[in-house]
N, C-alpha and C positions, 0 to 999 in steps of 0.2 A: 490668786488670793489664797490665804491660808485656810485650811479646812479643819485645823485642830487648834484648840485653845486650852490653856490651863487657867484656872481661876482659883481664888481663895477668898474666903470671908474671914476677916481678922478683927479681933477685939483686944486691943492692948490693955495691960493693967492700967488702972487710973494713974495719971501723971507720967506715964511712959510713952505717950503718943509720939513725941518728938524723937525719942531714942528708937522707937519702932520704925518710924519713917526713915531714919538714917540707916538703920540696919537693913531694912527692906531694900533701900536704894543700892546699897553695896552688894547685896545678894543678887538683885535683878541686873545690875551692871555686869557682874560676872556671868550670869546666865545668858544674857543677850549676846555675848561673844561666842557662844557655843555653836557648833554646826546645826543648822536647821532652825535656830532661834530667830524670833522676830522682835517686835516691839513689846516692851513691858510697861504697863501702866498701873498706878496705884491711885484709887479714887476714895474720897471720904464721903460718907453718906450725909446729905444735907439734913435729913430728918432725924438721923441718929449719929451725931458727930463722934461717938465712941466706936463706930463701925467703919471699917475700911474694906474695900474690895479690890483685888488685884486681877489683872488680865494679862496674858501673854500669848501671842500667836506663834505657831510652830508649823513647819512645812510637813510634818508627819508624826504619827505616834512613835515611830522608831526614834525620831529626834528627842521626843519627850522622854522615852525610856532611857536613851543615852544620857540625858541630863540627870534623871533621877538615880541612875545606876552609877554615875561617875563617883570616883573616890572622894571628891570634895563636897558632894551634895549634902550629906548628913551634917557635917561640921559647919558648913556655911548656913544651912537652914537653922541649925541650933542657935546661931548668933541672933537670928531674927526671933525665934520662938521663945527665947528667954524673956522677951518683953510682952508675951502674949498670954492672955487669959483663956481665949477661945479661938480656935482655928478650924475651918472646914475647907479642905481642898477639893477641887473638882476638875476632871478632864472632860472636855466637850468636843463633839464632832458636829460640824455644820450640817443641819438638816434642811434648811431653806435659806435663800438669800434674795433680797430685793434691793434694787438700785434704780434711781431716777424714775420711780413710779412703776417699775416692772420687775417681775420675778426673773431671777437669773439662775442658771444651773449652779447648784452648790458645788 
């Protein structure tokens, strides 16, 4: 199981939600092909439909660094961010995991 995740909290400019989702999907499709990348998800907040949260699992922080240091990252991320009013990225390491009612070693 992955032990590293990247997440982002996104708030598109009003009226640009659809364009943001399209740009994010293109960006995440590219990222998901890179070495060490896993599944990318974009979720919309039920209570605040102007807010989106993205999640992507990675096999290691080295894989995340390879993604963010790649020559294409800045340009591709720029295509997404042109639709964004606010963005807060986060890199996470698993601290605890539970499955089927029991704690599992992270």
